[in-house]
C-alpha positions as a Python dict, from the first residue, in 0.01 Angstrom:
ca = {
    (1, 'M'): (0, 0, 0),
    (2, 'S'): (-291, 70, 230),
    (3, 'Q'): (-637, -75, 172),
    (4, 'D'): (-924, 169, 125),
    (5, 'L'): (-1169, 88, 404),
    (6, 'S'): (-1402, 381, 343),
    (7, 'P'): (-1775, 299, 283),
    (8, 'Q'): (-1859, 225, -80),
    (9, 'P'): (-2179, 339, -244),
    (10, 'A'): (-2448, 67, -283),
    (11, 'T'): (-2461, -96, -627),
    (12, 'A'): (-2784, -13, -807),
    (13, 'A'): (-3008, -309, -882),
    (14, 'K'): (-3017, -402, -1247),
    (15, 'P'): (-3341, -315, -1425),
    (16, 'G'): (-3576, -615, -1439),
    (17, 'G'): (-3372, -806, -1183),
    (18, 'L'): (-3677, -970, -1028),
    (19, 'L'): (-3813, -1070, -1367),
    (20, 'R'): (-3478, -1223, -1461),
    (21, 'G'): (-3477, -1454, -1162),
    (22, 'P'): (-3606, -1813, -1150),
    (23, 'L'): (-3913, -1723, -945),
    (24, 'V'): (-4105, -1607, -1251),
    (25, 'P'): (-4102, -1935, -1449),
    (26, 'V'): (-4163, -2129, -1128),
    (27, 'A'): (-4465, -1910, -1054),
    (28, 'I'): (-4597, -1962, -1408),
    (29, 'V'): (-4566, -2341, -1381),
    (30, 'V'): (-4721, -2351, -1033),
    (31, 'A'): (-5014, -2136, -1149),
    (32, 'D'): (-5061, -2358, -1454),
    (33, 'V'): (-5060, -2678, -1247),
    (34, 'A'): (-5305, -2523, -1000),
    (35, 'A'): (-5538, -2420, -1282),
    (36, 'L'): (-5527, -2768, -1437),
    (37, 'A'): (-5598, -2923, -1097),
    (38, 'G'): (-5895, -2690, -1057),
    (39, 'I'): (-6034, -2794, -1395),
    (40, 'Q'): (-5992, -3161, -1303),
    (41, 'F'): (-6164, -3106, -967),
    (42, 'A'): (-6452, -2927, -1141),
    (43, 'E'): (-6492, -3226, -1375),
    (44, 'N'): (-6473, -3484, -1098),
    (45, 'S'): (-6729, -3296, -888),
    (46, 'E'): (-6954, -3254, -1196),
    (47, 'R'): (-6941, -2877, -1167),
    (48, 'L'): (-6804, -2880, -1520),
    (49, 'N'): (-7017, -3117, -1727),
    (50, 'D'): (-6894, -3058, -2081),
    (51, 'P'): (-6565, -3232, -2175),
    (52, 'A'): (-6530, -3006, -2476),
    (53, 'N'): (-6526, -2699, -2251),
    (54, 'A'): (-6282, -2876, -2020),
    (55, 'F'): (-6052, -2944, -2315),
    (56, 'L'): (-6068, -2582, -2430),
    (57, 'M'): (-5992, -2464, -2077),
    (58, 'R'): (-5695, -2701, -2049),
    (59, 'F'): (-5570, -2606, -2393),
    (60, 'S'): (-5597, -2236, -2312),
    (61, 'T'): (-5429, -2280, -1973),
    (62, 'V'): (-5133, -2474, -2112),
    (63, 'G'): (-5107, -2247, -2414),
    (64, 'I'): (-5099, -1927, -2211),
    (65, 'A'): (-4840, -2078, -1977),
    (66, 'G'): (-4626, -2182, -2274),
    (67, 'I'): (-4643, -1836, -2429),
    (68, 'L'): (-4551, -1670, -2099),
    (69, 'L'): (-4255, -1904, -2046),
    (70, 'F'): (-4133, -1843, -2401),
    (71, 'L'): (-4161, -1465, -2363),
    (72, 'W'): (-3986, -1476, -2026),
    (73, 'F'): (-3698, -1678, -2170),
    (74, 'V'): (-3652, -1449, -2471),
    (75, 'L'): (-3696, -1116, -2290),
    (76, 'F'): (-3585, -1163, -1931),
    (77, 'S'): (-3388, -1482, -1866),
    (78, 'R'): (-3019, -1463, -1777),
    (79, 'V'): (-2917, -1669, -2078),
    (80, 'E'): (-2675, -1491, -2312),
    (81, 'G'): (-2850, -1234, -2527),
    (82, 'K'): (-2748, -1387, -2860),
    (83, 'T'): (-2889, -1724, -2757),
    (84, 'R'): (-3216, -1569, -2647),
    (85, 'L'): (-3239, -1385, -2977),
    (86, 'R'): (-3180, -1703, -3175),
    (87, 'V'): (-3443, -1890, -2975),
    (88, 'G'): (-3691, -1608, -3027),
    (89, 'V'): (-3632, -1595, -3401),
    (90, 'V'): (-3648, -1974, -3441),
    (91, 'G'): (-3966, -1993, -3232),
    (92, 'F'): (-4131, -1717, -3435),
    (93, 'V'): (-4031, -1878, -3764),
    (94, 'L'): (-4159, -2220, -3652),
    (95, 'L'): (-4490, -2062, -3553),
    (96, 'V'): (-4525, -1887, -3889),
    (97, 'V'): (-4434, -2208, -4076),
    (98, 'A'): (-4683, -2412, -3871),
    (99, 'F'): (-4965, -2168, -3941),
    (100, 'G'): (-4867, -2152, -4306),
    (101, 'A'): (-4827, -2527, -4357),
    (102, 'L'): (-5103, -2676, -4144),
    (103, 'R'): (-5479, -2643, -4142),
    (104, 'I'): (-5744, -2780, -3909),
    (105, 'E'): (-5920, -3057, -4101),
    (106, 'G'): (-6182, -3108, -3831),
    (107, 'V'): (-6222, -3192, -3465),
    (108, 'S'): (-6338, -3477, -3246),
    (109, 'G'): (-6649, -3455, -3033),
    (110, 'N'): (-6433, -3319, -2751),
    (111, 'I'): (-6270, -3059, -2981),
    (112, 'W'): (-5937, -3239, -3033),
    (113, 'P'): (-5818, -3090, -3364),
    (114, 'K'): (-5719, -3294, -3665),
    (115, 'F'): (-5440, -3133, -3870),
    (116, 'R'): (-5337, -3173, -4232),
    (117, 'F'): (-5088, -2994, -4453),
    (118, 'R'): (-5248, -2712, -4647),
    (119, 'W'): (-5131, -2853, -4979),
    (120, 'E'): (-5301, -3187, -4916),
    (121, 'R'): (-5637, -3225, -5083),
    (122, 'R'): (-5926, -3328, -4862),
    (123, 'A'): (-6028, -3691, -4893),
    (124, 'D'): (-6354, -3608, -5072),
    (125, 'Q'): (-6162, -3410, -5334),
    (126, 'T'): (-5962, -3717, -5437),
    (127, 'L'): (-6265, -3934, -5517),
    (128, 'P'): (-6386, -3984, -5875),
    (129, 'K'): (-6676, -3774, -5988),
    (130, 'A'): (-6997, -3955, -5904),
    (131, 'A'): (-7122, -3927, -6262),
    (132, 'E'): (-6816, -4122, -6376),
    (133, 'E'): (-6842, -4390, -6106),
    (134, 'A'): (-7220, -4446, -6098),
    (135, 'A'): (-7345, -4744, -6296),
    (136, 'G'): (-7652, -4553, -6408),
    (137, 'T'): (-7873, -4860, -6378),
    (138, 'Q'): (-8230, -4861, -6255),
    (139, 'V'): (-8293, -4997, -5907),
    (140, 'N'): (-8611, -5108, -5733),
    (141, 'L'): (-8692, -4908, -5421),
    (142, 'L'): (-9060, -5004, -5443),
    (143, 'E'): (-8997, -5359, -5327),
    (144, 'T'): (-9007, -5331, -4949),
    (145, 'T'): (-8919, -5593, -4686),
    (146, 'P'): (-8979, -5628, -4310),
    (147, 'D'): (-8606, -5560, -4261),
    (148, 'D'): (-8611, -5215, -4421),
    (149, 'Y'): (-8449, -4922, -4240),
    (150, 'P'): (-8599, -4648, -4457),
    (151, 'Q'): (-8523, -4329, -4265),
    (152, 'F'): (-8322, -4157, -3992),
    (153, 'M'): (-8308, -4375, -3677),
    (154, 'G'): (-8508, -4654, -3838),
    (155, 'P'): (-8872, -4738, -3910),
    (156, 'S'): (-9007, -4581, -3590),
    (157, 'R'): (-8750, -4299, -3583),
    (158, 'R'): (-8653, -4418, -3233),
    (159, 'A'): (-8328, -4606, -3309),
    (160, 'T'): (-8502, -4925, -3198),
    (161, 'L'): (-8545, -5262, -3369),
    (162, 'E'): (-8745, -5541, -3208),
    (163, 'N'): (-8753, -5798, -3491),
    (164, 'V'): (-8376, -5861, -3510),
    (165, 'H'): (-8208, -6091, -3257),
    (166, 'L'): (-7832, -6056, -3265),
    (167, 'A'): (-7599, -6322, -3128),
    (168, 'H'): (-7435, -6209, -2804),
    (169, 'D'): (-7107, -6390, -2868),
    (170, 'W'): (-6917, -6304, -3186),
    (171, 'S'): (-6606, -6512, -3113),
    (172, 'A'): (-6725, -6826, -3295),
    (173, 'Q'): (-6887, -6634, -3581),
    (174, 'P'): (-6742, -6281, -3610),
    (175, 'P'): (-6902, -6012, -3827),
    (176, 'R'): (-6821, -6064, -4193),
    (177, 'A'): (-6724, -5769, -4412),
    (178, 'V'): (-6934, -5757, -4730),
    (179, 'W'): (-6754, -5449, -4855),
    (180, 'R'): (-6556, -5154, -4721),
    (181, 'Q'): (-6464, -4855, -4935),
    (182, 'P'): (-6408, -4477, -4949),
    (183, 'I'): (-6710, -4247, -4953),
    (184, 'G'): (-6761, -3873, -4984),
    (185, 'A'): (-6762, -3644, -4683),
    (186, 'G'): (-7065, -3579, -4465),
    (187, 'W'): (-7247, -3696, -4152),
    (188, 'S'): (-7549, -3848, -4325),
    (189, 'A'): (-7645, -4210, -4250),
    (190, 'F'): (-7787, -4477, -4478),
    (191, 'A'): (-8157, -4534, -4539),
    (192, 'V'): (-8220, -4891, -4659),
    (193, 'V'): (-8499, -5045, -4866),
    (194, 'G'): (-8462, -5388, -5020),
    (195, 'H'): (-8112, -5442, -5156),
    (196, 'Y'): (-8014, -5075, -5164),
    (197, 'G'): (-7882, -4809, -4929),
    (198, 'V'): (-7921, -4436, -4994),
    (199, 'T'): (-7712, -4168, -4826),
    (200, 'Q'): (-7575, -3817, -4887),
    (201, 'E'): (-7212, -3721, -4937),
    (202, 'Q'): (-6981, -3449, -5063),
    (203, 'R'): (-6734, -3500, -5346),
    (204, 'D'): (-6534, -3186, -5413),
    (205, 'K'): (-6779, -2919, -5535),
    (206, 'D'): (-7086, -3144, -5556),
    (207, 'E'): (-7330, -3236, -5280),
    (208, 'L'): (-7468, -3577, -5368),
    (209, 'I'): (-7758, -3810, -5295),
    (210, 'T'): (-7622, -4157, -5370),
    (211, 'C'): (-7762, -4510, -5397),
    (212, 'Y'): (-7542, -4817, -5330),
    (213, 'D'): (-7598, -5188, -5382),
    (214, 'L'): (-7583, -5356, -5039),
    (215, 'D'): (-7429, -5676, -5175),
    (216, 'T'): (-7143, -5519, -5369),
    (217, 'G'): (-7103, -5158, -5254),
    (218, 'K'): (-7142, -5049, -5616),
    (219, 'L'): (-7264, -4694, -5672),
    (220, 'E'): (-7586, -4735, -5872),
    (221, 'W'): (-7689, -4375, -5923),
    (222, 'A'): (-7606, -4028, -5793),
    (223, 'H'): (-7783, -3694, -5800),
    (224, 'S'): (-7558, -3391, -5764),
    (225, 'T'): (-7618, -3031, -5662),
    (226, 'P'): (-7324, -2791, -5721),
    (227, 'V'): (-7290, -2667, -5361),
    (228, 'R'): (-7035, -2732, -5086),
    (229, 'F'): (-7083, -2672, -4714),
    (230, 'F'): (-6780, -2641, -4489),
    (231, 'E'): (-6736, -2538, -4127),
    (232, 'V'): (-6398, -2573, -3959),
    (233, 'L'): (-6525, -2756, -3649),
    (234, 'A'): (-6803, -2957, -3809),
    (235, 'G'): (-6635, -3046, -4136),
    (236, 'V'): (-6755, -3084, -4494),
    (237, 'G'): (-7074, -3202, -4654),
    (238, 'P'): (-7441, -3285, -4588),
    (239, 'R'): (-7563, -3383, -4241),
    (240, 'A'): (-7916, -3518, -4280),
    (241, 'T'): (-8024, -3873, -4366),
    (242, 'P'): (-8252, -3935, -4668),
    (243, 'T'): (-8599, -4086, -4635),
    (244, 'I'): (-8715, -4355, -4879),
    (245, 'H'): (-9092, -4376, -4924),
    (246, 'E'): (-9299, -4549, -5192),
    (247, 'G'): (-9007, -4566, -5433),
    (248, 'K'): (-8906, -4202, -5393),
    (249, 'V'): (-8613, -4047, -5204),
    (250, 'Y'): (-8644, -3725, -5003),
    (251, 'A'): (-8328, -3553, -4880),
    (252, 'L'): (-8230, -3219, -4728),
    (253, 'G'): (-7884, -3082, -4806),
    (254, 'A'): (-7661, -2885, -4569),
    (255, 'L'): (-7744, -2558, -4747),
    (256, 'G'): (-8119, -2615, -4744),
    (257, 'E'): (-8189, -2792, -5075),
    (258, 'L'): (-8488, -3024, -5023),
    (259, 'T'): (-8497, -3269, -5313),
    (260, 'C'): (-8737, -3542, -5419),
    (261, 'L'): (-8586, -3807, -5648),
    (262, 'D'): (-8723, -4096, -5849),
    (263, 'G'): (-8574, -4383, -5651),
    (264, 'A'): (-8530, -4598, -5960),
    (265, 'T'): (-8298, -4360, -6145),
    (266, 'G'): (-8200, -4081, -5907),
    (267, 'K'): (-8359, -3823, -6138),
    (268, 'P'): (-8506, -3516, -5964),
    (269, 'L'): (-8882, -3478, -5947),
    (270, 'W'): (-8893, -3150, -5754),
    (271, 'Q'): (-8668, -2932, -5539),
    (272, 'H'): (-8699, -2640, -5295),
    (273, 'N'): (-8446, -2435, -5102),
    (274, 'V'): (-8616, -2421, -4764),
    (275, 'L'): (-8388, -2146, -4633),
    (276, 'K'): (-8450, -1900, -4916),
    (277, 'E'): (-8820, -1975, -4953),
    (278, 'N'): (-8891, -1934, -4582),
    (279, 'D'): (-8664, -1638, -4504),
    (280, 'A'): (-8467, -1861, -4268),
    (281, 'Q'): (-8112, -1821, -4143),
    (282, 'Q'): (-7854, -2090, -4196),
    (283, 'V'): (-7748, -2268, -3878),
    (284, 'M'): (-7377, -2267, -3793),
    (285, 'W'): (-7309, -2636, -3857),
    (286, 'G'): (-7538, -2689, -4155),
    (287, 'K'): (-7898, -2800, -4200),
    (288, 'S'): (-7932, -3137, -4031),
    (289, 'C'): (-8303, -3213, -4051),
    (290, 'S'): (-8393, -3554, -4193),
    (291, 'P'): (-8729, -3530, -4378),
    (292, 'L'): (-9034, -3688, -4218),
    (293, 'V'): (-9295, -3841, -4451),
    (294, 'H'): (-9645, -3851, -4304),
    (295, 'E'): (-9947, -3943, -4516),
    (296, 'N'): (-9920, -3712, -4822),
    (297, 'L'): (-9665, -3475, -4664),
    (298, 'V'): (-9289, -3430, -4651),
    (299, 'I'): (-9207, -3229, -4339),
    (300, 'V'): (-8881, -3048, -4256),
    (301, 'S'): (-8758, -2780, -4020),
    (302, 'A'): (-8695, -2461, -4217),
    (303, 'G'): (-8651, -2234, -3915),
    (304, 'G'): (-8810, -1926, -4067),
    (305, 'P'): (-8999, -1649, -3881),
    (306, 'D'): (-9363, -1549, -3909),
    (307, 'G'): (-9514, -1896, -3916),
    (308, 'K'): (-9246, -2056, -4136),
    (309, 'S'): (-9054, -2265, -3883),
    (310, 'L'): (-9184, -2613, -3972),
    (311, 'V'): (-9295, -2663, -4333),
    (312, 'A'): (-9479, -2940, -4516),
    (313, 'Y'): (-9477, -3010, -4890),
    (314, 'D'): (-9696, -3240, -5096),
    (315, 'K'): (-9485, -3553, -5139),
    (316, 'E'): (-9591, -3595, -5505),
    (317, 'S'): (-9600, -3243, -5647),
    (318, 'G'): (-9369, -3061, -5406),
    (319, 'S'): (-9620, -2780, -5356),
    (320, 'L'): (-9630, -2614, -5013),
    (321, 'V'): (-9920, -2748, -4807),
    (322, 'W'): (-9870, -2572, -4473),
    (323, 'S'): (-9621, -2401, -4246),
    (324, 'G'): (-9630, -2310, -3879),
    (325, 'G'): (-9436, -2190, -3578),
    (326, 'N'): (-9161, -1930, -3535),
    (327, 'G'): (-8875, -2129, -3382),
    (328, 'Q'): (-8531, -2107, -3532),
    (329, 'S'): (-8392, -2446, -3638),
    (330, 'S'): (-8140, -2637, -3441),
    (331, 'Y'): (-8008, -2982, -3540),
    (332, 'S'): (-8289, -3227, -3464),
    (333, 'S'): (-8549, -3376, -3698),
    (334, 'P'): (-8931, -3382, -3680),
    (335, 'T'): (-9092, -3691, -3533),
    (336, 'L'): (-9455, -3805, -3512),
    (337, 'V'): (-9591, -3907, -3171),
    (338, 'T'): (-9930, -3941, -3003),
    (339, 'L'): (-9973, -3758, -2671),
    (340, 'G'): (-10300, -3729, -2486),
    (341, 'G'): (-10463, -3924, -2766),
    (342, 'Q'): (-10370, -3662, -3028),
    (343, 'P'): (-10114, -3717, -3305),
    (344, 'Q'): (-9858, -3435, -3315),
    (345, 'I'): (-9529, -3359, -3484),
    (346, 'L'): (-9253, -3267, -3243),
    (347, 'I'): (-8951, -3060, -3339),
    (348, 'V'): (-8675, -2943, -3107),
    (349, 'N'): (-8586, -2590, -3214),
    (350, 'A'): (-8297, -2371, -3105),
    (351, 'R'): (-8467, -2267, -2780),
    (352, 'N'): (-8783, -2474, -2742),
    (353, 'L'): (-8971, -2790, -2826),
    (354, 'A'): (-9280, -2730, -3038),
    (355, 'A'): (-9571, -2965, -3111),
    (356, 'H'): (-9749, -2908, -3444),
    (357, 'D'): (-10084, -3034, -3570),
    (358, 'P'): (-10014, -3268, -3865),
    (359, 'A'): (-10332, -3147, -4039),
    (360, 'D'): (-10243, -2780, -4081),
    (361, 'G'): (-9911, -2722, -3903),
    (362, 'H'): (-10034, -2486, -3633),
    (363, 'V'): (-9852, -2503, -3300),
    (364, 'I'): (-10051, -2706, -3047),
    (365, 'W'): (-9813, -2630, -2762),
    (366, 'Q'): (-9451, -2533, -2707),
    (367, 'H'): (-9217, -2517, -2411),
    (368, 'P'): (-8863, -2386, -2357),
    (369, 'W'): (-8589, -2646, -2390),
    (370, 'P'): (-8364, -2615, -2211),
    (371, 'D'): (-8505, -2360, -1969),
    (372, 'D'): (-8176, -2179, -1896),
    (373, 'D'): (-8174, -1979, -2221),
    (374, 'T'): (-7858, -2153, -2339),
    (375, 'A'): (-7763, -2106, -2703),
    (376, 'S'): (-7589, -2443, -2738),
    (377, 'P'): (-7719, -2679, -3010),
    (378, 'N'): (-8018, -2906, -2962),
    (379, 'V'): (-7945, -3234, -3141),
    (380, 'S'): (-8115, -3519, -2955),
    (381, 'Q'): (-8462, -3642, -3047),
    (382, 'P'): (-8748, -3623, -2791),
    (383, 'L'): (-8889, -3961, -2693),
    (384, 'A'): (-9250, -4036, -2605),
    (385, 'V'): (-9239, -4277, -2309),
    (386, 'G'): (-9607, -4338, -2248),
    (387, 'D'): (-9938, -4178, -2337),
    (388, 'D'): (-9850, -3845, -2174),
    (389, 'R'): (-9475, -3847, -2102),
    (390, 'L'): (-9180, -3705, -2296),
    (391, 'L'): (-8815, -3774, -2224),
    (392, 'L'): (-8570, -3510, -2340),
    (393, 'S'): (-8192, -3514, -2328),
    (394, 'K'): (-7913, -3281, -2432),
    (395, 'G'): (-7536, -3246, -2404),
    (396, 'Y'): (-7329, -2934, -2332),
    (397, 'G'): (-7371, -2982, -1958),
    (398, 'V'): (-7754, -2971, -1960),
    (399, 'G'): (-7875, -3331, -1901),
    (400, 'S'): (-8226, -3472, -1928),
    (401, 'A'): (-8583, -3413, -1816),
    (402, 'L'): (-8919, -3588, -1806),
    (403, 'W'): (-9228, -3389, -1898),
    (404, 'K'): (-9595, -3473, -1846),
    (405, 'I'): (-9810, -3343, -2132),
    (406, 'S'): (-10180, -3299, -2062),
    (407, 'Q'): (-10477, -3115, -2207),
    (408, 'E'): (-10722, -2910, -2002),
    (409, 'G'): (-11003, -2798, -2227),
    (410, 'D'): (-10842, -2625, -2523),
    (411, 'E'): (-10517, -2562, -2335),
    (412, 'W'): (-10215, -2790, -2321),
    (413, 'K'): (-10007, -2808, -2006),
    (414, 'V'): (-9641, -2907, -1973),
    (415, 'E'): (-9537, -3024, -1626),
    (416, 'E'): (-9175, -3100, -1551),
    (417, 'L'): (-9163, -3417, -1341),
    (418, 'W'): (-8786, -3413, -1295),
    (419, 'K'): (-8471, -3265, -1442),
    (420, 'N'): (-8106, -3344, -1372),
    (421, 'R'): (-7765, -3364, -1532),
    (422, 'N'): (-7778, -3731, -1619),
    (423, 'L'): (-7790, -3853, -1979),
    (424, 'K'): (-7611, -3559, -2142),
    (425, 'T'): (-7651, -3675, -2503),
    (426, 'K'): (-7456, -3446, -2735),
    (427, 'F'): (-7452, -3573, -3096),
    (428, 'T'): (-7677, -3870, -3033),
    (429, 'S'): (-8018, -3963, -2892),
    (430, 'A'): (-8130, -4195, -2615),
    (431, 'V'): (-8313, -4526, -2653),
    (432, 'V'): (-8566, -4674, -2411),
    (433, 'R'): (-8647, -5027, -2296),
    (434, 'D'): (-8864, -5154, -2008),
    (435, 'G'): (-8873, -4827, -1817),
    (436, 'Y'): (-8506, -4738, -1859),
    (437, 'A'): (-8321, -4508, -2096),
    (438, 'Y'): (-7973, -4560, -2236),
    (439, 'G'): (-7752, -4305, -2403),
    (440, 'L'): (-7400, -4172, -2449),
    (441, 'D'): (-7351, -3919, -2170),
    (442, 'E'): (-7071, -3702, -2314),
    (443, 'G'): (-6923, -4016, -2467),
    (444, 'I'): (-6982, -4261, -2178),
    (445, 'L'): (-7273, -4506, -2195),
    (446, 'E'): (-7526, -4442, -1918),
    (447, 'C'): (-7850, -4601, -1798),
    (448, 'I'): (-8116, -4406, -1609),
    (449, 'E'): (-8457, -4493, -1467),
    (450, 'I'): (-8717, -4299, -1664),
    (451, 'A'): (-8967, -4257, -1380),
    (452, 'T'): (-8718, -4087, -1146),
    (453, 'G'): (-8418, -3983, -1356),
    (454, 'A'): (-8190, -4177, -1122),
    (455, 'K'): (-7863, -4304, -1265),
    (456, 'K'): (-7829, -4683, -1259),
    (457, 'W'): (-7480, -4702, -1409),
    (458, 'K'): (-7240, -4507, -1628),
    (459, 'Q'): (-6954, -4698, -1787),
    (460, 'G'): (-6786, -4765, -2119),
    (461, 'K'): (-6603, -4483, -2296),
    (462, 'Y'): (-6719, -4483, -2658),
    (463, 'G'): (-6672, -4117, -2744),
    (464, 'H'): (-6933, -3919, -2934),
    (465, 'G'): (-7063, -4207, -3140),
    (466, 'Q'): (-7416, -4340, -3192),
    (467, 'I'): (-7635, -4617, -3052),
    (468, 'L'): (-7908, -4849, -3177),
    (469, 'L'): (-8128, -5066, -2955),
    (470, 'V'): (-8162, -5412, -3112),
    (471, 'D'): (-8399, -5627, -2907),
    (472, 'D'): (-8215, -5676, -2576),
    (473, 'V'): (-7875, -5532, -2671),
    (474, 'I'): (-7740, -5189, -2752),
    (475, 'L'): (-7532, -5170, -3067),
    (476, 'V'): (-7279, -4891, -3011),
    (477, 'Q'): (-7090, -4733, -3297),
    (478, 'A'): (-6804, -4566, -3114),
    (479, 'E'): (-6657, -4236, -3231),
    (480, 'S'): (-6341, -4432, -3316),
    (481, 'G'): (-6529, -4650, -3569),
    (482, 'E'): (-6543, -4959, -3348),
    (483, 'V'): (-6877, -5136, -3304),
    (484, 'A'): (-6969, -5292, -2969),
    (485, 'L'): (-7262, -5482, -2820),
    (486, 'V'): (-7378, -5396, -2468),
    (487, 'E'): (-7656, -5562, -2273),
    (488, 'A'): (-7962, -5339, -2229),
    (489, 'R'): (-8017, -5410, -1863),
    (490, 'P'): (-8030, -5168, -1570),
    (491, 'E'): (-7859, -5396, -1316),
    (492, 'K'): (-7508, -5350, -1451),
    (493, 'F'): (-7299, -5251, -1751),
    (494, 'N'): (-7186, -5549, -1956),
    (495, 'E'): (-7010, -5514, -2290),
    (496, 'L'): (-7047, -5844, -2473),
    (497, 'T'): (-6820, -5802, -2775),
    (498, 'R'): (-6675, -5553, -3020),
    (499, 'F'): (-6490, -5525, -3350),
    (500, 'S'): (-6322, -5255, -3559),
    (501, 'A'): (-6560, -5158, -3840),
    (502, 'I'): (-6414, -4840, -3993),
    (503, 'K'): (-6139, -4591, -3916),
    (504, 'G'): (-6165, -4223, -3834),
    (505, 'I'): (-6406, -3995, -3648),
    (506, 'S'): (-6749, -4159, -3679),
    (507, 'W'): (-7049, -3945, -3591),
    (508, 'N'): (-7293, -4095, -3843),
    (509, 'T'): (-7575, -4314, -3713),
    (510, 'P'): (-7560, -4684, -3812),
    (511, 'A'): (-7834, -4863, -4007),
    (512, 'L'): (-7927, -5227, -3956),
    (513, 'S'): (-8132, -5409, -4218),
    (514, 'G'): (-8190, -5763, -4098),
    (515, 'R'): (-7838, -5883, -4029),
    (516, 'K'): (-7667, -5630, -4258),
    (517, 'L'): (-7503, -5344, -4071),
    (518, 'L'): (-7418, -5027, -4262),
    (519, 'V'): (-7171, -4788, -4100),
    (520, 'R'): (-6993, -4484, -4235),
    (521, 'N'): (-6814, -4162, -4148),
    (522, 'D'): (-6684, -3872, -4354),
    (523, 'E'): (-6426, -4084, -4543),
    (524, 'E'): (-6523, -4450, -4534),
    (525, 'A'): (-6831, -4674, -4549),
    (526, 'A'): (-6875, -5046, -4488),
    (527, 'C'): (-7135, -5321, -4485),
    (528, 'Y'): (-7107, -5616, -4245),
    (529, 'V'): (-7315, -5928, -4190),
    (530, 'L'): (-7371, -5976, -3817),
    (531, 'P'): (-7431, -6316, -3656),
    (532, 'L'): (-7787, -6380, -3543),
    (533, 'E'): (-7904, -6564, -3235),
    (534, 'T'): (-7961, -6931, -3308),
    (535, 'Q'): (-8318, -7046, -3253),
}
């Protein structure tokens, strides 16, 4: 039988032959690795200064690569068709089940999500109703002491204490837990007068102002407002810290309820909704302004237009005394400083810093902050660092700046002395000592020279926690709930000691009353006695 040696027609290439080959998944992986390397290079070279953005870019890069690889396998790979179909169906079902069963409970400062099953109740929804738990006894908030920590960031509103001298070595005498217990959700801190600490929290449908005994942790009284704020990234509950003044408590809720309470009983004396009354828009992550009491006034950022940005109420009657400015609120709180010999109330708004006259609220001067028209939140407090200098800092890749504030006749002048990307404080504020500023730069403790803005050191990964300057040491409450002591010295970074105080994401600022440290987050609160320096 003879063999047919005649030319045979060429076999047609199968449709999608190139897509079915191994080059496609290899190309996807190589592109993904290259993109991740580019993100890492941008971070290392400080071209990308926001870790949260870096995380989102990495997450998106890996996610897109995963989706492309899955689609390639199901649609084009050379694996048997039935197997590819099964994988596709199983993958789709798992995705549907995951979306149906899980919810994002919140995120870390760098946007790492925290998941819970949808049928699980949030921690604040499992707590007893405050009315059932509160003792209902009268307390004495009129009896003040030199150790009081009566408002946001302490007596001076600068997160600085000079009359407390903490021991530098805790090994021989470690911090002693007085109490540690669950608390309602929220990012409020404690204000402390005498034997009592007042904070704000969320329990299920009620936003609360609560008073605790420092020695026992017992809930003495609670005032509730039937509102609940929730935002998927920022979580549940109130954000601002109450102010205790002359036996009264002033607090601003996440939805704009400004309340004055009798500090003895927690009974309301007056209340205003600063958003509704000033035609103001709610900010994305909830009202975060801690009230400032000055002379006969209670001052808060409302954020309304037409002269209703910063508002002041009579601290006794609650009647409106003045309003001024047009800046939309961000997440900072008003603070009283003296610049050029003139007292003024500073407030960092969404796009500028404004200085108001305490007498009538009119704007003395204002200046863009930051100056790149960014819409990212302004959280950090401005710091007066001399008779005519202001230090500002901000996260989200912006950094810090030093301004000189001067008056020429009736005009005020703002001169920028320097600006750089050091000291990128995101959820926290800087502290200053002996010509140097210290702060958490995107979660890493950093020291800069105030006069020049030069970085002295940057070390110690604490996450997006909070800091408090106590004499010559920096008390750091890490985002993880650990508490550390770091020397406040520009020569080098030196962490002295640390201990685990609470568990979970901790963004709330600590409060220190004498040797009693109060820390909390959105699920847990604790009181510790810290060792003092021996005389």
